[in-house]
N, C-alpha and C positions, 0 to 999 in steps of 0.2 A: 608167707614170711616176706617183709623187704633184708632183714638181715640173718646174719651165718658166722658164725665162726672159720679162720683161716690160717693153721697157724695160731701165735697170740693175735692175732687182728680182730677187732671185727670189722664184717664189710659188710654197708647197708648200701645194693646193687641200687636201686631203686633212687637213692638220692644221687648215685654217683651220675644214673641215665638223666635225672635232672638238673644237674651241672653241666653236663655234656649239652643236651638240649638249651642251653641259656646261655652255651657259647657259641650257640648256631650250626651245631652237628644235626644232621638229619636222622631220622629213623634209623636209618640204614646203615649212617656211617658209628652211632651210636651203637649199634649191634653188632658192628664187625669190630672196632675199639673193644667194645666189654669181651667180646668174645675173645679176641687175641690174647685178652689181658687175665682172665680166667678158665678157658676153656680146658685146659690140661689140665688143671687143679680140680678142675669138675670129674672130667673122666678119668682120675685118681681117684675120687668119692673124700675131696678132702676140706671139702665146706660140711658143716659139722652144727646141730639144732643148740641152738643156744639156752634153750628149752628142756629138751629129753636128753640131746648128746647120739642122736643119731646119724648117720650122714641124710645130707640134701641134693634134690637137686638145685641146679642152676637154669634157670628160665628167662630165656631172651626173648621171647617169642610169641609174649602176653596180645592176645584180640585186642586190649586197649593199649596196646604200647605199651607198656609194666611190667616193669621188670622184677622179680622174686625168686626165694627160696622155694619147694615144694618136696611134702614128703614124699615117698611111696605109699600108696594108697591102704598097705596093712597092717604101719607103722601107726602107734597109741601115741599121741604126744597131745598133751593138754594145752602148749601154743598152739600146734596146728588149728583146733578147734578154738582156742580164746581167738586169733587172728580173725577168721572168716567173721565171729561174732562182732572183732574189732572195726574190720571193716565197713560191715552192713549196717552200724550203729551212726557211722562217723560221716553218713550221705549228705546228711543238713548242715555240715560245715563248708566253710571254702578250703577246697582242698588242697591248690599251692599254698596258698596263706597260712595253713593249718600246718603243712607237712614243714615249712619253712620256721615257723613261729616253733615248733616241739622242739624242732634241731636244735635250736636257738638256747628252750628253755634247756631241754638238755643238760646241755654244755656247758652251762651257767649254774644249775645242780650240782652236775659231777664237779666243776673246781673249786666250790664253796662246801661241798658237806665232804667228799671222799677225806679230810683229813683228819675228821670223825668218823670213820671207819662206816658212812650211810654209803651203801649203793643202791646207785639209778638205775632203772632199768625200766625199757617200754613194757607195759600193761599188760601187752600179749603172752609175755613171757612170765606170766606165772605159775609155779607151778603144779597149781590143779587147775580145772576148769573151772571157769568164771562164767555169770549168767552177762555181767557186763563190766564192761573191758576199760577201766582210764587209762588215759594217753602213757603217763605214768607212772612207775611202781617206786616209791623208795621203803628199802630197809635199814633198819638198825639194828647195832649190836645189840640191845637190850630188846630184841624181837617184834618192836614196833614196824606195825606198814603203814604209812601215807599214801594214797592216792592224790595224782596230783591231774588237772584236766584245765586243758587250754579251750576257751570258746570263742569260735567267731562268728560272723553269720547271724543277723539279727534273726532271733526265732519267739515268732508274737503268741501262736495257736496253744490250744488248751492241751490239744496233744504233746506239746511240748513240754508243758510246763509238769505234765501227768507224767513223762519219761522219767524227767531229772527228777521230781520227787522219790520216783523210785529206784534209780539209779543212787541217790546218797543214801536209802535207807538200804540199796542192796550194799553199799558199801561197810555202811555202819553193822551188817549182820553178818558180813565177814571179817569184822574185825579192822577196818583201814578207818583212819581217821581220812576226810576228805576235805579237798584245796582247791579251788576254782580261780582261775585269770582269765580274766573278761576282756576280748577287745577292746580297744578305746574308742572303736568305733560306736560301742553301746552308752558311752557314756553323753548325758543328757542334762547338765543342770538348766533353771531357770535363767535365763538374762536378767530379769532384775532381781528375783528374791532368791533368798537361802533355802532354796529346795531343790530336789533332784528325781527326774522321771524313772520310774523303773515298769523293766518288763514283771509279769508275776514271777517270771520264772529268774527273775534276779534277784528278788525277797528270797530265794530258797539258795540263791549261794551267796548272800550274808552270813559273815561268819564273825562270831566273837574275839577279841582279842584280851589279855591283859591291861593294854590300855583301854579300852575300852570302859571300861569299871571307872577308869579314875577319870575319863570323861563324863560317863553316868554321874557320879558324885558330885562332882564340877557342875553339873547343870541341874542335879537338885539340890544344893546349897544355892545356886542366881535364883531357880525359883521362889526359894524362901524369902531371901531378901527382895527381890524384885518382880517376881509374878511371871507366868508362863508370857505374858503381852510383850516383854524384855525382852525375849527371844525372837517370837516367831507373833503374828495375829494370825487368828484364826477364828474362823466362824463358830459359833456356839456347838455345832453339830461336829468340831470337830477336834483332837487333841494329840500333844506328844507325849502321854501318860502311856506306861510309868519310865519314860525316858531312856528306853532300853537303846543304849547306841552298837553300832555295827560298823564292820568294815567291809570294803569292797576294793579288789585290786583291778584299775584297767590298767593291761598293760599296750605297749605300742612296740613291735617284735622288729621291727624295721630297723626303728632308733635307739632299740636297746634303752625303752625310761618304763616308765610305770605312771600313772595316778592313784594316788592312797586316799580314798577317801569315807569319812564319816560318816553318819548320819544317822535319825531317829527317825522310824517309820511315823507317820502321820495315819492314828486311826480315826475313821471317817464313817460316818453313815449318810452321806453325800456320792452318788455315783461319778461325779465332775471331779471327786476330790481325788479318789483308791486311787492307788500304784503311785504316790508322792513321798516324799520322806525330807525331813528337815539336815540344812548341813549345817554343823554347829562351826564348820572354820572351813575355805574353799581349799579343793583339792589338793594336795602335796605332792610336787612333780618327785619323786625318785629314779634313781637309778637301775637296771637291773638288774644288777649282781647283791644293790643294799635288800632290794623282796625275797632272794632265797637264799637269806643268812637267817640262822636260828638264833635265838637267845641264849643266855649264857649257858644255863640250864641244858640245853638241845633240845626243852618242847615244845618250841612250836618258833613259827617264822617271825622275826624283827619286824615288824609291818610297823614302824610308829615315825615321828618325824624329829630331828635333832632340836627345833624348837618345840617341841608339846608344849612345856612350862608357861613359856610369853604367847603360846596361841591362844594356852586355857585364861591369862592374864587378859587378854584382848577379847576373849570373848565376854567376861565380867565387866569390863570396862563398855565395851559394846550396850549392854545388859543393862549397865546403872544409868549411860546416856539416853539408850531410848526411855528409861524410866521417868526421868527427869524430864525429856523432853513431853513424856506425855501427861506429866502432872503440870508441867506448865502450858500447856494445852488446856489441860482441862480448868488451869485457873484464869486462865486468856476469857473460857468460855462463862466462867461462875463469874467475872466481870461485868463480861459483855453480858450477863442475864440481868444482873443488878442495875448496872447504866440505862438498859434498857425498861427494867422495871421504875427506876427512878423517872422516867421519862416521862412515861405510863403516871407514873400519880401524881405529876408536874400538871400532867394534861390534866389530870380530872380534878385536880385543887384549883385549877383555872377555869376549868370548865362548870365544875361546884360554885368558883366565886360569881363569874359571869351569869349564873343560874339565882343566885340567893339576888345580888341586884335586879335581876328584869323580874323575879318571885317581892322585892320588897317594892316596884314600881306598880306593879300588878294589883298588889294589896293596897296602896294606897287609894287607887279609884277603884276595887273590887267593891267598896261599901255603897260609894258612890252610885256604881249603875245596879249595885242589887235594888238600891233604894228608889233610884227612877223608874225599873224597871217591875216595881214591886206595886208602887203607887200606879204607874199607866196601868196595871192589870187591876188595879181596886179599884179603879177611876172607871173602866169600862169593861167590867166582867158582867153586868148584867145586859146592858145596852150595846155591847160591842162583839159578842164571844167569836166572835169569827173575825177579827179584824186583826190588823198585822202591829207588831209590836213597831217603835218605834225603830227612825234609825240609830239612835243613839244607843238604842238595846243591845248594836254588835260589839259595844266593848268587853262585855260578858263573854259573848260567842269568841272573840278574841282570847280571852283567860281561857274559855273551855278548850281550848285547841289547844294553849300551853300545857293543861293538864293532860289532856289524851297522853301526849310525847312522856311526861311522866309517871304514867301509866305503864306506857309499855314494858318501863325500864324498872320499875319496883320489884323490889325482893319479895316481896309477897305474893305477885301476882300470878304465880302457879299454883299457890293455895287456894285460889279461885278459878279454875278452868273456864267457868260459865262467861267472865268479864271479858275475855277476848270477844266474844260473839257482844257484849254490849259496848266496849268500844268500837269497834267494828260501827256499832248503829248509831252511835254516838258522833263517829267521823263522818257518819254520809247524810246524818239532820245537816251537820256545820256546811259539808260542802256545799248540800242543796242550797241553804239560807247565801252560801255566797254565790252560787248562781242566779238564784233571785233577786237578792238584794233584798231580802226581808224576810222575816220566819213568819209559823204562824202561833196561833195562841196552844194548839194542841201539839205542837213539837218541839217548840218551848218548853213546856210543861213537862212533857216527854225525857227532853236532852236534861233539864235540871234534875229532875229526881236521880236519874241513871247518875250522873255525875257527881251529886253531894252522894250519895250512897257507896259507890267505888271509892270517892275520895277519902271517906272515913275508914271502910275495911281496906284500903291500902296506903294508910298512913302518910296521904301525900299532902301538904299544904300549896 
């Protein structure tokens, strides 16, 4: 393990090695400095395990150029076993970033919590053997134990998701409350929309705070007033119901800052939108000491912003504005449709007037043509059975051409499907007459009977 007691002090030998390395010391020089500083105390057996109280050896010659304290092989110590499990389970972390961040986090937690009588220790120093070891453990005077993990390096695969789920369950089985602080590099809001993309493992690290319940109630009241679309426009296969608000804390250990993110998971049946969450407000920047401060009752970390009330009021105002804009848009669309309907109606009325005028003109000559044609046929019925109708009979043909157009628009046409064929046949007769400049008696008789029959059935004058 990396730490041991020396009189009243805690010596973190690996941290000291890293500090010397950062100052530019070579490995041999680092070893000489630490050997000179601690060799005699180590020879006298003055380094004591913080977990079991037995003497530990100082090792400055690790094969991977790391320094640590080692038990004798015969020593029974849960800390020794826990430390092995801890180091093996942290392979996926960014080693240097994680070590530095964990050290900073431990210092800040100690500074904020010691006046409450809360002890902060490395997780592997727990007095019992654990299957999964947290970074840090907080011991409360009332017996509570909290597990704190600092997560670095993005982890996307299913194996990590399963491991994290097991980690959380193991903590719960052990009676620990679990808290996760995630490196800020995981934070990924959408460029334009109030949504956040999340790994599956990130969803597991979201947690509910007492302030989240207040936000949930606020969102529910907004939805009742203005609808869910006033908050975020989603597709029919998506929803943010039941409006469960959760909190994530992203940290930047080098800047000693954090981003508090509240979000509502988007429930979706579409693979393209799985892994997103709605953000009711932008990420809130906080200082590191703020996020490790407990609430007045000492029951939770005080993860909230000083302007929570105004942020909720702003959310309601944005929702109201979106609701009014949507209604205004719908009203504009309704008015545009009414204007279009009015325009089309005016066009129809104009067409009806023009048609009426044409019809009246046709009607005036209709009887004249009919009488003339009938007279011509009567005179020549026996002597000229194959003769052609006079050219002036074409006025009637023109009238029938006009009627054919009316037939096609008649609302009664769908009741007489066979008329489609009759209309085309009549059109063909008229077109042939146009080409020939005359119409035979047989063609005229067929045209006349079909047109008159359809005119009565389709109620077209």
